[in-house]
C-alpha positions as CSV (number, residue, x, y, z in Angstrom):
1,X,7.2,13.1,1.5
2,X,7.0,11.8,-1.9
3,X,5.0,8.3,-2.9
4,X,6.0,6.6,-6.2
5,X,4.2,3.3,-7.3
6,X,6.0,0.7,-9.0
7,X,3.2,-1.1,-9.3
8,X,0.9,-3.8,-7.7
9,X,1.3,-3.3,-4.1
10,X,5.1,-1.6,-4.1
11,X,5.4,1.7,-3.4
12,X,8.3,4.2,-2.8
13,X,7.8,6.4,0.5
14,X,10.5,8.9,0.5
15,X,10.9,11.7,3.1
16,X,12.0,15.6,2.3
17,X,15.1,14.4,3.7
18,X,15.4,11.7,1.0
19,X,15.2,8.2,3.4
20,X,13.5,5.6,1.1
21,X,10.9,3.4,2.3
22,X,10.1,0.4,0.2
23,X,6.9,-1.6,0.5
24,X,5.8,-4.9,-0.8
25,X,8.4,-5.6,-3.5
26,X,7.1,-7.9,-6.1
27,X,8.9,-10.6,-8.0
28,X,9.0,-9.4,-11.7
29,X,7.2,-12.6,-13.8
30,X,6.6,-14.2,-11.0
31,X,3.5,-16.5,-10.7
32,X,4.2,-17.9,-13.8
33,X,4.5,-14.5,-16.0
34,X,1.6,-13.2,-14.4
35,X,3.2,-10.5,-12.7
36,X,4.8,-8.2,-15.3
37,X,5.4,-4.9,-13.4
38,X,9.2,-3.8,-14.2
39,X,11.9,-5.0,-11.7
40,X,12.5,-2.9,-8.9
41,X,16.2,-2.0,-8.0
42,X,16.1,1.3,-5.8
43,X,18.5,1.6,-2.8
44,X,15.9,1.6,-0.1
45,X,17.1,2.2,3.4
46,X,14.1,0.2,4.8
47,X,11.5,-2.3,3.2
48,X,8.1,-3.4,4.6
49,X,6.8,-7.3,3.7
50,X,2.9,-7.4,4.9
51,X,3.2,-10.9,4.3
52,X,5.2,-13.3,2.4
53,X,3.8,-13.9,-0.9
54,X,6.4,-13.3,-3.8
55,X,4.5,-10.5,-5.2
56,X,4.8,-9.0,-1.7
57,X,8.2,-9.8,-0.5
58,X,10.7,-9.9,-3.3
59,X,14.0,-8.2,-2.3
60,X,16.6,-10.0,-4.1
61,X,17.1,-7.0,-6.4
62,X,17.6,-4.4,-4.4
63,X,20.6,-2.6,-3.8
64,X,22.4,-2.0,-0.3
65,X,21.5,-3.6,2.9
66,X,17.9,-2.4,3.9
67,X,16.3,-2.8,7.1
68,X,13.9,-5.5,6.5
69,X,10.7,-5.3,8.7
70,X,8.1,-8.0,8.4
71,X,6.5,-8.4,11.8
72,X,4.3,-6.5,13.9
73,X,5.6,-3.7,16.1
74,X,7.2,-0.4,16.4
75,X,10.3,0.2,14.4
76,X,12.7,3.4,14.0
77,X,14.9,3.5,11.0
78,X,16.6,6.6,10.2
79,X,14.1,9.1,11.5
80,X,11.1,7.3,10.3
81,X,8.8,5.6,12.7
82,X,6.9,2.5,11.6
83,X,4.4,0.5,13.4
84,X,3.3,-2.7,12.1
85,X,-0.6,-3.7,13.2
86,X,-1.1,-7.4,12.8
87,X,-4.5,-8.4,10.5
88,X,-5.4,-11.0,8.3
89,X,-5.4,-12.0,4.9
90,X,-8.7,-13.5,4.8
91,X,-12.0,-13.2,6.6
92,X,-11.6,-16.4,8.3
93,X,-8.7,-15.3,10.8
94,X,-5.8,-16.5,8.5
95,X,-7.0,-19.9,7.8
96,X,-7.4,-19.6,4.2
97,X,-4.2,-17.3,3.4
98,X,-2.5,-16.6,6.7
99,X,-1.8,-13.4,8.3
100,X,-1.3,-9.8,7.1
101,X,0.3,-6.6,8.1
102,X,-0.8,-3.0,8.0
103,X,2.0,-0.7,8.1
104,X,1.8,2.8,9.7
105,X,4.6,5.4,8.4
106,X,5.4,8.6,10.3
107,X,7.5,10.7,7.9
108,X,7.5,14.8,8.0
109,X,4.4,15.1,9.8
110,X,2.2,12.9,7.7
111,X,0.9,9.6,8.9
112,X,0.4,7.3,5.6
113,X,-1.0,3.6,6.3
114,X,-0.7,0.4,3.8
115,X,-2.3,-1.7,3.9
116,X,-0.8,-5.1,2.2
117,X,-3.4,-7.6,1.5
118,X,-5.8,-7.0,3.9
119,X,-8.6,-9.3,3.7
120,X,-11.4,-8.6,5.7
121,X,-13.6,-5.8,7.2
122,X,-12.0,-3.8,9.9
123,X,-13.7,-3.7,13.4
124,X,-14.2,0.1,15.1
125,X,-11.4,-0.9,17.5
126,X,-9.3,-1.7,14.7
127,X,-10.0,1.6,13.0
128,X,-9.5,3.1,16.1
129,X,-6.0,1.5,16.5
130,X,-4.9,2.9,13.6
131,X,-5.2,6.2,14.8
132,X,-5.3,9.8,12.3
133,X,-4.3,8.7,9.1
134,X,-3.6,11.3,6.1
135,X,-2.8,8.5,3.4
136,X,-4.4,5.5,2.8
137,X,-2.8,3.0,0.4
138,X,-5.2,0.3,-0.1
139,X,-6.5,-3.0,-2.2
140,X,-9.3,-2.9,-4.0
141,X,-9.0,-5.7,-6.5
142,X,-10.8,-8.4,-4.5
143,X,-10.4,-12.3,-4.8
144,X,-7.2,-12.3,-2.9
145,X,-8.0,-9.2,-0.7
146,X,-10.9,-7.3,-0.2
147,X,-13.0,-6.0,-2.5
148,X,-14.3,-2.7,-3.8
149,X,-17.6,-2.3,-1.3
150,X,-15.1,-3.2,1.5
151,X,-12.3,-1.2,0.6
152,X,-15.5,1.5,0.1
153,X,-16.3,0.7,3.8
154,X,-12.7,0.8,5.1
155,X,-11.6,4.1,3.5
156,X,-15.0,5.8,4.6
157,X,-14.5,4.6,8.1
158,X,-10.8,5.7,8.1
159,X,-11.2,8.9,6.2
160,X,-7.8,9.7,5.2
161,X,-7.2,12.8,3.3
162,X,-6.0,10.7,0.3
163,X,-7.0,7.2,-0.7
164,X,-4.8,5.6,-3.0
165,X,-5.9,2.1,-4.5
166,X,-3.9,-0.5,-5.4
167,X,-3.6,-4.3,-6.1
168,X,-5.8,-4.3,-9.0
169,X,-6.0,-5.6,-12.3
170,X,-3.9,-3.5,-14.7
171,X,-2.5,-4.7,-18.3
172,X,0.7,-6.3,-16.5
173,X,-1.0,-8.2,-13.9
174,X,-2.2,-11.1,-15.0
175,X,-4.3,-12.0,-11.5
176,X,-8.3,-12.4,-11.5
177,X,-8.6,-9.2,-9.9
178,X,-11.0,-6.0,-10.5
179,X,-9.6,-3.0,-12.1
180,X,-9.7,0.4,-10.2
181,X,-12.4,1.3,-12.6
182,X,-14.7,-0.9,-10.4
183,X,-13.7,0.9,-7.2
184,X,-14.2,4.5,-8.5
185,X,-17.8,3.6,-9.5
186,X,-19.9,6.2,-8.2
187,X,-17.6,7.9,-6.1
188,X,-16.2,11.6,-6.2
189,X,-13.2,13.8,-5.5
190,X,-11.2,11.3,-8.1
191,X,-7.9,13.0,-9.1
192,X,-6.0,11.3,-11.8
193,X,-2.2,11.8,-11.5
194,X,-0.2,12.3,-14.8
195,X,3.0,10.7,-13.2
196,X,3.7,7.5,-10.5
197,X,5.2,10.0,-8.2
198,X,3.7,12.7,-6.5
199,X,4.9,15.1,-3.9
200,X,2.3,15.6,-0.6
201,X,2.7,17.8,2.7
202,X,0.8,18.8,5.2
203,X,-0.1,22.0,3.8
204,X,-1.3,20.6,0.6
205,X,-3.7,17.7,1.9
206,X,-7.1,18.4,0.3
207,X,-9.8,19.2,3.1
208,X,-12.1,16.3,2.4
209,X,-11.1,12.7,0.9
210,X,-9.8,12.3,-2.7
211,X,-9.2,9.3,-4.4
212,X,-5.8,9.4,-6.1
213,X,-5.0,7.3,-9.1
214,X,-0.9,6.7,-9.6
215,X,-0.3,5.7,-13.6
216,X,1.8,2.7,-13.7
217,X,4.6,3.3,-16.4
218,X,6.4,0.6,-18.6
């Protein structure tokens, strides 16, 4: 499996056979220019959308006719199993910002979870329902999502081999959220990857949780 970070909560998840799943594509220059990540123009087989906000559901620029998955449930697209688990965008059961979906992808013997704009701590029952998670893509910026302390607690409870932060402040995201360094404070096993795309197999998973920071490249 290869994982590529486009920025914000948008990742490309590519199987060894070349099948491409895109998560939460953002609208370039959305929110009056606050989201300044580059346009995403890939040819995806499937696109998952955790919730329908413009920084997570922009599919207009994509090539081809990908399967759009924006609801809870079980799906299979070109041999990739995708499961959508309902959660909320806030800590008041959706009364402030609506619903959110955590998507789990089973690709090349790995299980990856994309938390979308998760806005609350997960119960032990919800953690159990996720099952084994090898790679966790988790928001850490706060304000619109869980904050650094909540993201830390959830990561510890899930126990992935790799945790990749997302939805945090960068030089091209003008949202009132924290940067990744806030999440990293006091943590060990931090690995800064030199490129926005990385290859992972079951054999190369670390023995204990590592936090991987993927760079954004203009």
